[in-house]
SETIMI-941392 format. One record per residue (C-alpha): residue number from 1; x, y, z. Coordinates in nm, 4 decimals. Layout:
[site NUM, [X, Y, Z]] ...
//
This chain:
[site 1, [3.9131, -5.5255, -1.7508]] [site 2, [3.6272, -5.3263, -1.9059]] [site 3, [3.3049, -5.5133, -1.9829]] [site 4, [3.2244, -5.2407, -2.2356]] [site 5, [3.4346, -5.4343, -2.4860]] [site 6, [3.1312, -5.6592, -2.5363]] [site 7, [2.9023, -5.3681, -2.6157]] [site 8, [2.7038, -5.4326, -2.9345]] [site 9, [2.8700, -5.7672, -3.0016]] [site 10, [2.6508, -6.0329, -3.1633]] [site 11, [2.7407, -6.3772, -3.0322]] [site 12, [2.6871, -6.7267, -3.1682]] [site 13, [2.7012, -6.9666, -2.8713]] [site 14, [2.7070, -7.3443, -2.9132]] [site 15, [2.6671, -7.5914, -2.6277]] [site 16, [2.4500, -7.3403, -2.4415]] [site 17, [2.2600, -7.6031, -2.2407]] [site 18, [2.5789, -7.7693, -2.1178]] [site 19, [2.7520, -7.7031, -1.7870]] [site 20, [3.0031, -7.4435, -1.9104]] [site 21, [2.7692, -7.3244, -2.1869]] [site 22, [2.4904, -7.2302, -1.9446]] [site 23, [2.7388, -7.0376, -1.7301]] [site 24, [2.8642, -6.8518, -2.0369]] [site 25, [2.5057, -6.7770, -2.1415]] [site 26, [2.4302, -6.6320, -1.7984]] [site 27, [2.7305, -6.4007, -1.8168]] [site 28, [2.6765, -6.2977, -2.1789]] [site 29, [2.3100, -6.2193, -2.1193]] [site 30, [2.3078, -6.0655, -1.7711]] [site 31, [2.6593, -5.9404, -1.6921]] [site 32, [2.7884, -5.8194, -2.0273]] [site 33, [2.6440, -5.5590, -2.2681]] [site 34, [2.6073, -5.7900, -2.5681]] [site 35, [2.3342, -5.6892, -2.8111]] [site 36, [2.2261, -6.0333, -2.9343]] [site 37, [2.3030, -6.3982, -2.8602]] [site 38, [2.2287, -6.6600, -3.1238]] [site 39, [2.1884, -6.9899, -2.9378]] [site 40, [2.2343, -7.3009, -3.1497]] [site 41, [2.0028, -7.5692, -3.0131]] [site 42, [1.9105, -7.9198, -3.1163]] [site 43, [1.5520, -8.0417, -3.0896]] [site 44, [1.3302, -7.7533, -2.9858]] [site 45, [1.3270, -7.4232, -2.8015]] [site 46, [1.1077, -7.5763, -2.5321]] [site 47, [1.3607, -7.8536, -2.4732]] [site 48, [1.6402, -7.5986, -2.4250]] [site 49, [1.4332, -7.3929, -2.1817]] [site 50, [1.3409, -7.7051, -1.9857]] [site 51, [1.7106, -7.7881, -1.9580]] [site 52, [1.7849, -7.4422, -1.8147]] [site 53, [1.4889, -7.4718, -1.5787]] [site 54, [1.6672, -7.7717, -1.4306]] [site 55, [2.0205, -7.6295, -1.4240]] [site 56, [1.9648, -7.2551, -1.3617]] [site 57, [1.6019, -7.2346, -1.2431]] [site 58, [1.6268, -6.8936, -1.0754]] [site 59, [1.8184, -6.7321, -1.3618]] [site 60, [1.6459, -6.8576, -1.6770]] [site 61, [1.3541, -6.6122, -1.6671]] [site 62, [1.5895, -6.3160, -1.6284]] [site 63, [1.8025, -6.4403, -1.9165]] [site 64, [1.5024, -6.4721, -2.1463]] [site 65, [1.3683, -6.1361, -2.0289]] [site 66, [1.6753, -5.9582, -2.1691]] [site 67, [1.5327, -6.0372, -2.5161]] [site 68, [1.8882, -6.0953, -2.6343]] [site 69, [1.8376, -6.4632, -2.7163]] [site 70, [1.7728, -6.5732, -3.0724]] [site 71, [1.7176, -6.9485, -3.0982]] [site 72, [1.8654, -7.1214, -3.4009]] [site 73, [1.7671, -7.4838, -3.4634]] [site 74, [2.0476, -7.7044, -3.5883]] [site 75, [2.2732, -8.0027, -3.5271]] [site 76, [2.6510, -7.9714, -3.4961]] [site 77, [2.7053, -8.3141, -3.6536]] [site 78, [2.5116, -8.2344, -3.9742]] [site 79, [2.6356, -8.0611, -4.2916]] [site 80, [2.6128, -7.6835, -4.2483]] [site 81, [2.5261, -7.7598, -3.8836]] [site 82, [2.1752, -7.8516, -3.9984]] [site 83, [2.0930, -7.4820, -4.0412]] [site 84, [1.8168, -7.3534, -4.2635]] [site 85, [1.9319, -7.1218, -4.5415]] [site 86, [1.7572, -6.8249, -4.3774]] [site 87, [1.9229, -6.8840, -4.0401]] [site 88, [2.2628, -6.9324, -4.1992]] [site 89, [2.2195, -6.6006, -4.3780]] [site 90, [2.1369, -6.4278, -4.0496]] [site 91, [2.4531, -6.5616, -3.8911]] [site 92, [2.6636, -6.4664, -4.1915]] [site 93, [2.5350, -6.1089, -4.1810]] [site 94, [2.5318, -6.0433, -3.8054]] [site 95, [2.7689, -6.2516, -3.5903]] [site 96, [3.0845, -6.0820, -3.4606]] [site 97, [3.1884, -6.3426, -3.2011]] [site 98, [3.1630, -6.7238, -3.1997]] [site 99, [3.1949, -6.9167, -2.8713]] [site 100, [3.2024, -7.2894, -2.9361]] [site 101, [3.1469, -7.4742, -2.6080]] [site 102, [2.9780, -7.7791, -2.7625]] [site 103, [3.1234, -8.1224, -2.6974]] [site 104, [3.0723, -8.4618, -2.5394]] [site 105, [3.3116, -8.5874, -2.2697]] [site 106, [3.1469, -8.9287, -2.2422]] [site 107, [3.3991, -9.2016, -2.1616]] [site 108, [3.1724, -9.4715, -2.3018]] [site 109, [3.2006, -9.3593, -2.6648]] [site 110, [3.4596, -9.5164, -2.8896]] [site 111, [3.6656, -9.3121, -3.1343]] [site 112, [3.4240, -9.3509, -3.4275]] [site 113, [3.1363, -9.2287, -3.2084]] [site 114, [3.3141, -8.9362, -3.0446]] [site 115, [3.4886, -8.7998, -3.3557]] [site 116, [3.1784, -8.6435, -3.5216]] [site 117, [3.0855, -8.4324, -3.2172]] [site 118, [3.4341, -8.3622, -3.0787]] [site 119, [3.6218, -8.2955, -3.4026]] [site 120, [3.4307, -8.2947, -3.7310]] [site 121, [3.1543, -8.0684, -3.5975]] [site 122, [3.4061, -7.8037, -3.4915]] [site 123, [3.5688, -7.8069, -3.8339]] [site 124, [3.2263, -7.7635, -3.9946]] [site 125, [3.1583, -7.4681, -3.7659]] [site 126, [3.4822, -7.2855, -3.8420]] [site 127, [3.4317, -7.3567, -4.2119]] [site 128, [3.0959, -7.1796, -4.1937]] [site 129, [3.2474, -6.9043, -3.9802]] [site 130, [3.4750, -6.8137, -4.2701]] [site 131, [3.1607, -6.6878, -4.4465]] [site 132, [3.0544, -6.4637, -4.1538]] [site 133, [3.1230, -6.1181, -4.2923]] [site 134, [3.1548, -5.9366, -3.9556]] [site 135, [3.3227, -6.2071, -3.7485]] [site 136, [3.6247, -6.0913, -3.5450]] [site 137, [3.6760, -6.3611, -3.2801]] [site 138, [3.6345, -6.7403, -3.2624]] [site 139, [3.6774, -6.9231, -2.9304]] [site 140, [3.6846, -7.3025, -2.9137]] [site 141, [3.6625, -7.4876, -2.5812]] [site 142, [3.8905, -7.7909, -2.5690]] [site 143, [4.0453, -7.9785, -2.2735]] [site 144, [4.3857, -8.0066, -2.1083]] [site 145, [4.3587, -8.3817, -2.1718]] [site 146, [4.4612, -8.3228, -2.5335]] [site 147, [4.8121, -8.3326, -2.3844]] [site 148, [4.7582, -8.6563, -2.1898]] [site 149, [5.0227, -8.8336, -2.3997]] [site 150, [5.2949, -8.6201, -2.2389]] [site 151, [5.5215, -8.7489, -1.9602]] [site 152, [5.5479, -8.5878, -1.6166]] [site 153, [5.6490, -8.2233, -1.6160]] [site 154, [5.5372, -7.8851, -1.7405]] [site 155, [5.2542, -7.8643, -1.9923]] [site 156, [5.2798, -7.5374, -2.1798]] [site 157, [5.0078, -7.3428, -2.3584]] [site 158, [5.0793, -7.4785, -2.7016]] [site 159, [5.0041, -7.7768, -2.9242]] [site 160, [5.2581, -8.0543, -2.8794]] [site 161, [5.3472, -8.2338, -3.1989]] [site 162, [5.2454, -8.5988, -3.2023]] [site 163, [5.0755, -8.6670, -3.5357]] [site 164, [5.2654, -8.5674, -3.8501]] [site 165, [4.9573, -8.5046, -4.0629]] [site 166, [4.6393, -8.4460, -3.8548]] [site 167, [4.4252, -8.4077, -4.1663]] [site 168, [4.5378, -8.7439, -4.2989]] [site 169, [4.4853, -8.9049, -3.9559]] [site 170, [4.1316, -8.7659, -3.9438]] [site 171, [4.0593, -8.9132, -4.2866]] [site 172, [4.1937, -9.2507, -4.1715]] [site 173, [3.9716, -9.2527, -3.8630]] [site 174, [3.6662, -9.1510, -4.0646]] [site 175, [3.7348, -9.4372, -4.3055]] [site 176, [3.8256, -9.7085, -4.0548]] [site 177, [3.7032, -9.5917, -3.7139]] [site 178, [4.0501, -9.6706, -3.5762]] [site 179, [4.3714, -9.4875, -3.4870]] [site 180, [4.7118, -9.6098, -3.3763]] [site 181, [4.7252, -9.3120, -3.1360]] [site 182, [4.4144, -9.3903, -2.9279]] [site 183, [4.5959, -9.5578, -2.6379]] [site 184, [4.8232, -9.2566, -2.5936]] [site 185, [4.5292, -9.0425, -2.4797]] [site 186, [4.3262, -9.0576, -2.1605]] [site 187, [4.0079, -9.1261, -2.3603]] [site 188, [3.9022, -9.1294, -2.7279]] [site 189, [3.7367, -8.7881, -2.6892]] [site 190, [4.0769, -8.6412, -2.5959]] [site 191, [4.2270, -8.7645, -2.9250]] [site 192, [3.9294, -8.6181, -3.1130]] [site 193, [3.9788, -8.2846, -2.9366]] [site 194, [4.3514, -8.2944, -3.0124]] [site 195, [4.2861, -8.3363, -3.3846]] [site 196, [4.0289, -8.0559, -3.3715]] [site 197, [4.2822, -7.8201, -3.2125]] [site 198, [4.5492, -7.8974, -3.4708]] [site 199, [4.3131, -7.8397, -3.7628]] [site 200, [4.1401, -7.5315, -3.6182]] [site 201, [4.4682, -7.3522, -3.5551]] [site 202, [4.6443, -7.4473, -3.8777]] [site 203, [4.3974, -7.2647, -4.1014]] [site 204, [4.4117, -6.9075, -4.2274]] [site 205, [4.1175, -6.6906, -4.1252]] [site 206, [4.0165, -6.3256, -4.1223]] [site 207, [3.9294, -6.3551, -3.7507]] [site 208, [4.1368, -6.4513, -3.4465]] [site 209, [4.1145, -6.8116, -3.3222]] [site 210, [4.1547, -6.8960, -2.9535]] [site 211, [4.1564, -7.2462, -2.8029]] [site 212, [4.0694, -7.2532, -2.4323]] [site 213, [4.1685, -7.5703, -2.2472]] [site 214, [4.0030, -7.6235, -1.9082]] [site 215, [4.1157, -7.8999, -1.6762]] [site 216, [3.8551, -8.0958, -1.4761]] [site 217, [3.5639, -7.8639, -1.4031]] [site 218, [3.4282, -7.8276, -1.0494]] [site 219, [3.1200, -7.6484, -0.9052]] [site 220, [3.0877, -7.2730, -0.9461]] [site 221, [3.2002, -7.0332, -0.6756]] [site 222, [2.9590, -6.7542, -0.7665]] [site 223, [2.8073, -6.7727, -1.1154]] [site 224, [2.5321, -6.8361, -1.2017]] [site 225, [2.5084, -6.9234, -0.8294]] [site 226, [2.7315, -7.0936, -0.5692]] [site 227, [2.7772, -7.4686, -0.6293]] [site 228, [2.6149, -7.4530, -0.9722]] [site 229, [2.6850, -7.7691, -1.1746]] [site 230, [2.5136, -8.1074, -1.1676]] [site 231, [2.7128, -8.4009, -1.0294]] [site 232, [2.7067, -8.5634, -1.3737]] [site 233, [2.8888, -8.2606, -1.5161]] [site 234, [3.1578, -8.2596, -1.2439]] [site 235, [3.4145, -8.5314, -1.3309]] [site 236, [3.5544, -8.5768, -0.9786]] [site 237, [3.1998, -8.6262, -0.8471]] [site 238, [3.1165, -8.8762, -1.1216]] [site 239, [3.4381, -9.0738, -1.0709]] [site 240, [3.4010, -9.0761, -0.6945]] [site 241, [3.0390, -9.1928, -0.7066]] [site 242, [3.1217, -9.4718, -0.9472]] [site 243, [3.4215, -9.6004, -0.7538]] [site 244, [3.2555, -9.5635, -0.4141]] [site 245, [3.0117, -9.8482, -0.4569]] [site 246, [3.2467, -10.0949, -0.6276]] [site 247, [3.3970, -10.3530, -0.3921]] [site 248, [3.7018, -10.4147, -0.6124]] [site 249, [3.7737, -10.0679, -0.7522]] [site 250, [3.6861, -9.8415, -0.4609]] [site 251, [3.8316, -9.4948, -0.3956]] [site 252, [4.0305, -9.6323, -0.0988]] [site 253, [4.2167, -9.8595, -0.3406]] [site 254, [4.2699, -9.5728, -0.5853]] [site 255, [4.4105, -9.3628, -0.3025]] [site 256, [4.6637, -9.6362, -0.2264]] [site 257, [4.7703, -9.6586, -0.5902]] [site 258, [4.8094, -9.2897, -0.6731]] [site 259, [5.1085, -9.0782, -0.5656]] [site 260, [4.9810, -8.8394, -0.2980]] [site 261, [5.1874, -8.5495, -0.4293]] [site 262, [5.0292, -8.5470, -0.7789]] [site 263, [4.8010, -8.2501, -0.8429]] [site 264, [4.4271, -8.3043, -0.8717]] [site 265, [4.3648, -8.0441, -1.1388]] [site 266, [4.0199, -7.8901, -1.0947]] [site 267, [3.8848, -7.5403, -1.1575]] [site 268, [3.5385, -7.3963, -1.0830]] [site 269, [3.3211, -7.3631, -1.3917]] [site 270, [3.2635, -6.9892, -1.3467]] [site 271, [3.6384, -6.9245, -1.3416]] [site 272, [3.6626, -7.1091, -1.6735]] [site 273, [3.3863, -6.8870, -1.8147]] [site 274, [3.5614, -6.5726, -1.6891]] [site 275, [3.8900, -6.6864, -1.8428]] [site 276, [3.7190, -6.7497, -2.1772]] [site 277, [3.5553, -6.4080, -2.1879]] [site 278, [3.8582, -6.2161, -2.0600]] [site 279, [4.0826, -6.3583, -2.3315]] [site 280, [3.8237, -6.2844, -2.5985]] [site 281, [3.8283, -5.9220, -2.4852]] [site 282, [4.2108, -5.9257, -2.4931]] [site 283, [4.2038, -6.0674, -2.8491]] [site 284, [4.4241, -6.3565, -2.7374]] [site 285, [4.5163, -6.6062, -3.0076]] [site 286, [4.6438, -6.9625, -2.9894]] [site 287, [4.6155, -7.1803, -2.6764]] [site 288, [4.5195, -7.0776, -2.3220]] [site 289, [4.4913, -7.3090, -2.0210]] [site 290, [4.2366, -7.2801, -1.7407]] [site 291, [4.3694, -7.5102, -1.4706]] [site 292, [4.3934, -7.5234, -1.0918]] [site 293, [4.6812, -7.2730, -1.0988]] [site 294, [4.4178, -7.0040, -1.1557]] [site 295, [4.2313, -7.1082, -0.8389]] [site 296, [4.3849, -7.3513, -0.5900]] [site 297, [4.6010, -7.6570, -0.6514]] [site 298, [4.5315, -7.9555, -0.4277]] [site 299, [4.7263, -8.2780, -0.4377]] [site 300, [4.5560, -8.6168, -0.4636]] [site 301, [4.6443, -8.6778, -0.1000]] [site 302, [4.4888, -8.3509, 0.0129]] [site 303, [4.1747, -8.4226, -0.1864]] [site 304, [4.1201, -8.7626, -0.0250]] [site 305, [4.2024, -8.6290, 0.3217]] [site 306, [3.9445, -8.3522, 0.2922]] [site 307, [3.6814, -8.5827, 0.1452]] [site 308, [3.7352, -8.8200, 0.4362]] [site 309, [3.7221, -8.5426, 0.6951]] [site 310, [3.4132, -8.3651, 0.5618]] [site 311, [3.2000, -8.6682, 0.4707]] [site 312, [2.8975, -8.6913, 0.7065]] [site 313, [2.9064, -8.9867, 0.9442]] [site 314, [2.7617, -9.3037, 0.7952]] [site 315, [2.7334, -9.1726, 0.4404]] [site 316, [3.0148, -9.3726, 0.2842]] [site 317, [2.8979, -9.7077, 0.4141]] [site 318, [2.5342, -9.6362, 0.3250]] [site 319, [2.6142, -9.5506, -0.0350]] [site 320, [2.8582, -9.8374, -0.0716]] [site 321, [2.5985, -10.0914, 0.0389]] [site 322, [2.3100, -9.9498, -0.1638]] [site 323, [2.4702, -9.8959, -0.5047]] [site 324, [2.3619, -9.6455, -0.7670]] [site 325, [2.3335, -9.7115, -1.1388]] [site 326, [2.5913, -9.5083, -1.3323]] [site 327, [2.5160, -9.6254, -1.6839]] [site 328, [2.7570, -9.7712, -1.9350]] [site 329, [3.0964, -9.6799, -1.7873]] [site 330, [3.2348, -9.9316, -1.5390]] [site 331, [3.4392, -9.8697, -1.2271]] [site 332, [3.7266, -10.0744, -1.3714]] [site 333, [3.7422, -9.8493, -1.6805]] [site 334, [3.7492, -9.5321, -1.4725]] [site 335, [4.0028, -9.6823, -1.2302]] [site 336, [4.2317, -9.7801, -1.5177]] [site 337, [4.2099, -9.4372, -1.6814]] [site 338, [4.2781, -9.2429, -1.3621]] [site 339, [4.5605, -9.4728, -1.2554]] [site 340, [4.7238, -9.4625, -1.5995]] [site 341, [4.7008, -9.0880, -1.6581]] [site 342, [4.7425, -8.9411, -1.3090]] [site 343, [5.0871, -8.8097, -1.3901]] [site 344, [5.2794, -8.5296, -1.2288]] [site 345, [5.1757, -8.2625, -1.4784]] [site 346, [5.2209, -7.8919, -1.4088]] [site 347, [4.9664, -7.7317, -1.6370]] [site 348, [5.0922, -7.3790, -1.6920]] [site 349, [4.8564, -7.0809, -1.7017]] [site 350, [5.1043, -6.8023, -1.7637]] [site 351, [4.8819, -6.6235, -2.0178]] [site 352, [4.6119, -6.5713, -1.7511]] [site 353, [4.8276, -6.4941, -1.4482]] [site 354, [4.7371, -6.1230, -1.4485]] [site 355, [4.3641, -6.2064, -1.4312]] [site 356, [4.4084, -6.3232, -1.0706]] [site 357, [4.4481, -5.9561, -0.9778]] [site 358, [4.1385, -5.8457, -1.1692]] [site 359, [3.7957, -5.8153, -1.0060]] [site 360, [3.4553, -5.8299, -1.1728]] [site 361, [3.2925, -6.0590, -1.4305]] [site 362, [3.6120, -6.0827, -1.6390]] [site 363, [3.8569, -6.1334, -1.3523]] [site 364, [3.9731, -6.4155, -1.1266]] [site 365, [4.0205, -6.2198, -0.8039]] [site 366, [3.8242, -6.3777, -0.5148]] [site 367, [3.8965, -6.1590, -0.2097]] [site 368, [3.6130, -6.2908, 0.0117]] [site 369, [3.6309, -6.6568, -0.0884]] [site 370, [3.7245, -6.9252, 0.1668]] [site 371, [3.8359, -7.2347, -0.0303]] [site 372, [3.8238, -7.4745, 0.2673]] [site 373, [3.4751, -7.3690, 0.3756]] [site 374, [3.3633, -7.3948, 0.0149]] [site 375, [3.5074, -7.7449, -0.0231]] [site 376, [3.3461, -7.8588, 0.3042]] [site 377, [3.0055, -7.7457, 0.1829]] [site 378, [3.0711, -7.9071, -0.1534]] [site 379, [3.1310, -8.2499, 0.0038]] [site 380, [2.8212, -8.2120, 0.2212]] [site 381, [2.6113, -8.1313, -0.0836]] [site 382, [2.7576, -8.4225, -0.2804]] [site 383, [2.6766, -8.6621, 0.0032]] [site 384, [2.3221, -8.5307, 0.0292]] [site 385, [2.2754, -8.5589, -0.3475]] [site 386, [2.3771, -8.9237, -0.3427]] [site 387, [2.1659, -9.0066, -0.0418]] [site 388, [1.8641, -8.8280, -0.1896]] [site 389, [1.8826, -9.0814, -0.4712]] [site 390, [1.8628, -9.3565, -0.2127]] [site 391, [1.5998, -9.1879, 0.0033]] [site 392, [1.7264, -9.3686, 0.3112]] [site 393, [1.9347, -9.1357, 0.5244]] [site 394, [1.8356, -8.8982, 0.8038]] [site 395, [2.0273, -8.5724, 0.7638]] [site 396, [1.8609, -8.4075, 1.0616]] [site 397, [2.1262, -8.5445, 1.2988]] [site 398, [2.4294, -8.5547, 1.0709]] [site 399, [2.7709, -8.5440, 1.2362]] [site 400, [3.0907, -8.4420, 1.0622]] [site 401, [3.4016, -8.6374, 1.1505]] [site 402, [3.6791, -8.8436, 0.9965]] [site 403, [3.5522, -9.1237, 0.7739]] [site 404, [3.7296, -9.4137, 0.6037]] [site 405, [3.6618, -9.3814, 0.2335]] 
//
């Protein structure tokens, strides 16, 4: 697939300091021949740069040096995205491609809190995009968990009908903060994302609209660098850390409860970014999945077995005894969610199958990649990250062997 498609495109990127957003920014700035990237940021330019200095420290200077970045101050939850009239005019006159990767996957937010950022903001954005005179493509990043109300079986790349009138349901939630559908989704943010998808795709626009649904995101294979992605942005890492230290809801108990054959659907963040950009270049419309089928599908049993095998000796017990503060979400809440929604889904990725044979920044071919070696190093790094927080473990003599998690 030819990267020249992006030549001279002017991009508006939201969520650029997030995990996926920073990866997309790296690719748009350094790997693709875009001419300008408007980056919507909240707070200040300095705050955004400081965020990148933490997440992509060796890449941020090169990104800024391209002189492609144009910082636009705003707030996705405000009317007109909080844009000044002059900045809105610039976007209206210049942008050819919108990539909306903004969102908040926090499990601690209730429906009234998550709706503004995970639904209403996206509708505001596409409403403004209708006034962009040169816009050709609009990509919205969602989640495969919008389909978490489905039973076991195949999950196709489409919107499944659940709510008769999404617009009316949105109005009800905005008025009351409640929905009768909340318990059918893995988390309130998934319901908010579901409503956003329905309303984004039902409209009539002069540009193509693509909804990209990633499954759980895991560390990068290559871009911006191997193992890119903070533990807090990797759901499996966050869940594992939280459950590990809880005496009642530990991962060993979760392992006993979950069917071993069920897929643990993860995909590296850079493969999600490549899938996004490849489908933009293909002018794909509608819904596209980015799930483990595009990389490697592991079952729950295989995941626990490998975690147990690759965990350094003594790490599990050390972390379990010490405890680490994980904020507002409790182990019981995470345990309940995983146990309730770990169904036997087969998340289809038929629209991206051909990308597995494509090399380069828009392809998913990984000829020199060793998934087992990569996963081993991933578990080692996760263990070290946790123990660094405790400051009480000697890694100089670490031994790798089977551990009881």
